[in-house]
N, C-alpha and C positions, 0 to 999 in steps of 0.2 A: 504493500500500500504506500509506504514512504517513497519508494522509487517512482511509482505512478504519479504521486503528487508532485514530485520534483520535475518529472518530464512535462507535466502540464504547465508548470511554472516556466520551464525552459522554452516551451513553445511560445509562451507569452513574450519572452525576451527577444525573440527573433521576428516578432510581428512588425508590421509597417509602423513608421513613426507617427505619433499622435500629435495633437495640438499642444500648445504650451500648457504647462501645469503651474498653478499658483498655489503656494502653501502659505497658510496663515492660521491664526486662532490658537497658537500655542507658543511654547518657549522655543525660539529658533536661535540656537547657540552657534555662533560663527566659528569659534576657535581660532580666529586670526590674530588675536592680541595676547599679550602676556597676562591680561585680566579678563574675566568674563565679559562678553559683548553679545547683546541680543539685538535682533532685528525683527520688525513687525511681519515681514513677509519675504518670500523667496520665489523667484520665477525660473522654471526650467524650460529649455527649448532644445530639441534635437540632442538630448543627452548632456547638455551643458547648462551651467548656471548663467543666466543673463542679467539677473538683478537680485540684490539682497538689501532691503531697506524698508522705508515707509510703505504702508499698504496703498495709499493713494497713488503714489508713484508707480508701484508694482502694477496696478490696474491699467495705467497708461502704457507701460512697457509690454504687457502681455497682449497677445493677439485676441481678436474678437471671439474666437472659438475656444479660448483657454478654459481648461478644467480647473475649478477651484477646489482645493482640498482643505477642509476645515479640520485642523488638528485636534480640536475639542479639548484643548488644554494639555495635550501631550507634548513631548519634547522632540525636536528635530535637530540632529547633529550630522556632521560629516560621517560617511561610512567608516567603520572601524578598519584598521589596517593591521594585519598579522605581520609582525617583524621577525618572528622565528617560530615556525611550526613545521611539521612534517606532513604536509597535505597528502601526498601520494601514499606515504607509509600508513597514515591514519586510514585512508580509504581501503587499503589492503587489509588492515586489521579489522575492518568492519565484518569481514567474512571469517575471522578467526575467533577462537574461544575467548570470552571475556573473563580474565582472571583477577580483575580488580576486586578487592575486598576478601580474597581467599583467606580463610582462617587457619588452615593447616594443610598438610600434604594430601590428606584424604580428600579434602574439599577440592583441591587443585586437580587431583587425579579424576575425581567424579565429573568435574566440568569438562576435562579433556576427553573423557569417554563419550560424553554427549556430542562432542565435536566430530567424532569418528563418522557418524552417520551423515554429517553434513559436508564431508570431504570426499572429493572424487577418489576412486580407488588408486589412481596413480599419483595422488597429491600427498603432500606432507600434512601431518596433523599438528597444527600450530596454535598456541595460546599466548596472550599478552596481558600484562598488567599486575602480576603478583609482586609482593615485596617479601624477600626472605626474612628480614628482621621482624615482619609482622606475623609470620607463620608461627604456630604454637611451637614447632620444632626449632625455630630460630636459625634455619638453614635453607639453602636452596634444594630443590628436588634433585635426586640422583638418577643415574641411568636406570637403576633397578626400579625406582619409583615410576619412571616414565614407561618402562617396559610393561607395567600394569595396564597402560592405555593400549599399547600394541607392541609386541616384541618383533614383529615382522616389518612394520611400516615405520618410516622416519617420524619421530615425535620431537618437537622442539618447543620450549617455552622461553619467553623473554620477559624480564621484569619491567616494572613500570618506568624505569629510567631509560630503557632501551640499550643500556650498556652492559647488562649482565644477563645470563640465561643458562639453560641446561638442555641437554639432548640425550636421547637414548642411543644404544649401540647402533641401531639401524641408521639413524641420522648421521652419526660420525662416519659410518661406512659409506653412505651415499656421498658425503663430502670429501672422502679420501683422507680422513684424519685418523691417525692411530696414536698409541701411547708414545711411539717413537718420533712423532711429528714435533719439531721444535716449537716452543712458544714463540709467537710473533712478537716483534717489538711493540710494547704498549698493551700487552694482553697476556692471558694465561689460560691453559687448559688444566683443570684440576685433575690430578691423578690419584689413584688409590694408594694406600700405604706401601704396597709392594712395588710401586712405580711402573708396573707392567701393563696396566690397563687404565682407561679413562674413567673418572668417577662420575662425570656428567656435567657439573657446573663449569662455566667458562666466562671469562671476563674480557670486555672491551674488544680489541682487534681479533682475539680468538673467536669471539661470538660472530664477528663479521665473516670470518673464514668459513663458518658453517652456514650462516644465514644466507650468504650469497649463492649457495648451491640449491636453494629451494626452487622447485620448478616455476617457471615464469607464469604470470597472469596474462592471458590472451583473450581475444574475443569479448564475449559478454562480461566476463570477469574483469577484464581490464577496464571496460567502460563503467562498470559498477563501482570500481575503486574511485574513479573520478567523480561521477555523478553523486555517489553517496557522500563523499567528503564535501563536495560543493553544497549539498543540501544542509549539512551540519554547519559549515562555516557561515552560510547565509543566514541560517536561523539564529546565529549569534551576532548578527549585525555587521559581518565582515564583507566588504566589497573587494578587498585585495587579500589573497592568501599567499603563503610562502611554502615552498618545499626546500627546506634547508639541509640538503644532503642528498640531492638526486644522484643515484648511482649506488646507494647502499644495497639496493636490490638489483639483481641481474636483468630485471624486466622494466626498470624505471623509465628508461628512454622510450621503449616501445609503448608503454602506457601513456606517456606524455604526448608522443607523436600521434598516437591514435586519437587523443583528445583534441589535438590541433586539427587533424585531418577531418574529423567528424564534427568539429565545432561543439564539443560537449560542455564547455565551460561557460557558465553565466556570469562569473566573476573573474577578476584578473588573478593570475598566478605568476608570482615572481620565483624564479629558480636560482638557487645557489648550488652548483653542481660539485660533487666530490671529484677531486682530481685523481682518476684511477691510475695515472702514471706513478703515483706514490705507492701503490699497492706492493710492488716488489720490494721497495725499501722497507716498508713496515713489516714485511715477512722475513726480512733479513736482520742481521745484527747491526749494531751501531758501527762496527768496523767497516762495513761495506755501504754505508749511507751514501757515499759518493756515487753509487750506481744509479741514483735517481736520474731518470731521463726526462727532462722537461719537454722534450719534443715528441715523446711517445703519444700515440693516439689515446685520448681519454674521453671522458663524458663531454667536456666542453667541445672538443674537436668533432665528436660524433653529432652533437646537436647542431653545430655550425654547418657541418656537411649537409645535414638534412634540411636545415632551415637557415640559410646564410644571414638573414637579417634578425635573427632571434635575440641577439644581444644589443640591438639598436632600437627596437620597438616591440610592442606587443603584436604577436601574430596569433590571431584568433584567441586572444586573451592570455597568451603565454609570452613571457619575456625572460631571457637568460640575463640575470643581473649580477651574479657573483659566483665565487667559488668558496668551498667550505672545507675546513680542516679541523681535526680534533687534536688539541694539545694535551688534554688530560681527560679524566673520567667524570663520574657523577659524584653524588653525595659521599659514597663509600670509597671512591678512588681519586678524588680531587688531589691535585699536586700542590702542596704547600711548601714554604720554606721552613716551617716548624711542624713537628709531629702532631698528629691528631691528639686531642685531649683524652679520648677513649677510642681504642682501636675498633674498626668495624669487625663483624664476625669473620673469623678465620685468619685475621691478621695478627702478627706478633711483632715484638720489638718496637723501635721508634718509627712507626709507620707514618709516612708523610705523603702517601699517594705516589704516583709515578707519571712520568711524561709519556706521550704517545709518539712524538716525532723527534728524531735527532735534530740538533741544531743545524747541521750541514744540509739536511733535507729541507728544513723550513726556510733557510736562506735561499736555496734553489727555487723553492716555490715563489718567494717574493721576487726573485730575479725574473721569473717568468711572468708574473701577473702585475706587479706594482706599476710597470710602465703602461699597462693597458687600462681600459675603462671598467673592467670587471672589478667589483668590490671583493675584498678578502674578508670572509667571515671565519672567525676562529673560536671554536668551542673552548672555554676555559672556566673552571670553577675556583681553582686555587691561585694564590698570589705568585707561586713559582711559575705557573703557566703564563701568567700575565707578564712576568719578567722576561720570559722567553719571547713572547710576542713583541714586546716593546724593543727588545734588542734587535730582532729581525727588521722591524719597521725603521729603526735608527740607521741600520746598514743600508736599507733601500733608499731612504731619503738622502743619505750621504752620497750615494752613487747616482741616483736618478732625479733627485730633487723632490721638493714638496709640491703637491698639487691636491686638488679637491677629491681625494680618494675615499675618505670617510670609512676607514676600516672598522668592522664591527666586532666588538668583544662580546661574544655570545655567552650569556649568563653573567660572567664577571662577578661571580658570587661574593668573593671577598677580595678587596683591593686595599693596598696601603695608601696613605696620603701621598707619598712621593710618586706612586704609580699614576694616581689621578692627575697630578700635575703634568706628567709625561704624556698622558692621553690627551690632555688639553692642547699640548704643543703640537701633536701630530694629527689632530682632528678626529681621533677615534671616538666611537659611540658605543656605550654599553647597552645591550638588550637584556634587561633584568628578567629572570624567570620568577616573577613574583608568584606565579601559580604553583610553583614547586617548593622553593626554599622556605617561604613564609608559612604556608599551611603545614609543611613538614617540620616546622620550627622546633618541636620537642626533640626530634631525632637529631636535628642540626646542633642544638645546644649540647646534647649528650656527646656527639662525636667531635664537634669542632670547638666546644667550650663557649662560655658566655661572651667573651670579647669578640671573637670572630662572628658568632651568630648575630650579635647585636649590630655589627657593622655590615652584615650581608645585605646585598642589594641596596647600596648606599644612595637612595634617591634624594634625600634631603641634602646630603653632602654635595651632590652634583648640582642640585638646584641653587644652593648658596654660592657655589662657584660659577654659576651662570653657564653650566655645561649641559648639553643635550643628553637625554637618556630616553629609552623606550622600554615598554613592558611586553613580555611575550608569554605564551602558554606552552609552547614546545609540544603541543599535542602530536601524538597520543601519550606523551609522558603525563600530561594532564588528560584524564579520560574524556573531559568535555572542554572544547576550545572556547571557553567563555571569556570574552574581553572584559565584561563587567566584573567578573571575579578577579581579574588582574587589577582593575581600578580599586576594588574593595580592599585587596591585599595591600596595595600601595598606601592607601589611606589609613587602614586600621592595623596592619601587620599582626594579625591574630593567628596563633598556631592552632593546630587541631584541637588542643585542649582548652583554647580560649585565652592563652597567655599572650601578652604583647611581646613580640620579639624585636628588640631594638626600637624603643619608643622615639628616640631622637631622629630616626630616619623616616618617620611618617610624613606624608605630604598632604596638602589640601586636595580635595576632589578635582578641582579644575586642573591642577598641575598633573594629576594622574591621568585625566582625560587627554591632555596634550600628548602624553606618552603613547597613546594609541590612535591619535589622529594627526595633528600637525607635525609633531616631531617624528612620528612613525613615517610619514611621507618624506620628511627630510632624510631619514636614514636610508630609505630606498632610492634617494635621488629623484623623487617624483613630486617634490613640493610645488612645482609649477602647475601641476594638474590635479593634485589631490590634497586632502588633509584639512582644508578649511572651506567655508561656504563663502566664496567670492566669485564675482563675475569672471567668466572665462575658464573656470575650472569645471571638471567633470561633475555631473549631478549624481555623485555617489553619496547616498543618504541613508540614515537609519532613524526610525521613529521609535521612541521609548515610551512606556506608559507613565514613567515618572522622570523628573529631572534629577540627575545624580548630585547636583549642587544643592538641592532643596529637601533631601530626605535625610533621615537619621543615618549617619555614616556606615554603621554596621549592616544596613539593609541595602546597600548599593548592589551587592551581588544578586539580590532578589528582584531587581528591576527587570521587567519583561521587554524583550524586543518584539515590537508589534509588526514592523515592516522593514524590509531591507530593499533598497532601490539602487540599481546599478545603471548609471548613465541614463537616468530618467525612467527606467523600466523595473517593475517589481520583480524581484527574484525570490522573495520570501514574504509571506503574509501569515501572521499567527491566526489560527482558526479559533473559533469561539469555544470549542470543546476542550481546549487545553487549560 
């Protein structure tokens, strides 16, 4: 039913252009200033805003056949912009087992058994969303656990961060992984005590080595991944989505090209592609990092070959905007200069996480991309990873000069003061994962300690310094890609138990909204066309049932998205029965 509804909406988006639309009768928040600014009305024509201001003037500007939309006291904002999500990955996960909220291994196995009947006979049985630390056993599932699902077919589960997982023996066999397979740089295959067989759990790049062998999504399945994700993104007010790591799956390019060819997307999709030329380096030791071949054909090259203009403009709503690299891991494997306050499960000694990319390889990546127009997006959670990024940027600037690159520090969960000053100097922008670190604050405090957790996602610090920042959901790391949940987290910083994590880093609702509208557009280098309600910009709009600036702050996440409009055409409308 959900896909049928989406298709009906999609048909609406490709219908012939209508007359002007005049919006009035509610709070129309332009987001174009450093302080809240409201206008009485807005006029849309042919997908663009032609006027925002007094109603009397709007009626003069609109054509005679204009449709007037009475907002009825509701709130109109620029469409929300996703600054770091995994759109394609999320869409693929829609057909996998939902493991969010699993209480123990038995619960996980039971959910995976139900998935067997929904999986083609030649497909892998896959689940996503568990957290090892939240399971009663306090550990990840083993190969033996997953063999209960099927001993003959590949079974793989991935935790909610997307960085950790486990597989059964059949999955390892299908991927060509044995106990003798060396651990890749920046990852680890867990082995049994005898060292002669794989235990099942895997971390970071080791997980990628298995995940990449999953049979590709094709045909209807590939289309469903795109249309399903688009329906969810639009239902949360997003008119621009992001796939931040295209190429993690061996079928990602095919899925995206299919979406372009068949015009499946009702909203824009910004791509940050994984540089697959790095794969051989990550699978090798630091000693052979120099083997990185920046000229090797990778995801970027394949996309350009298929669609030469993809990195210059949107082609059927898809644009190649950047490249993506991982410098460290997640909450449990973030790379710090100082050890964890309490070690994550299975870690011993003075554990401080670990890097994923050798310095030599990262320098080669910057040499390849810094002189180009493609943005560099770097996943980092710990301050040691930020040090590595800043050092690579400094080398690139020294050799190629400074220009308007806007490198993105993805997550940037904990930064030192000196690093923030260096980010300012090179124009870097953090995309804070408020949907993950803040709600998971109880675990963050336990692992990282009170000082680092209080300073995580340092929104207020950046605001005081006059520096841009954005908020992101990283879906499917967040099971629901809610933009309003990000705003809520930035304003309130409440953990799952209701404790305030870092009260000094809370920001006002308007500043949090800028992080998902005007500043988000700036991060994507699309501020000339998106992010604010101004004449000449795209009519990318969202209508909310309440004004986030006028409700009790802890209820911002509960505000409903009533309608999402992409270039003047409705791509989502909330039904009355919700």
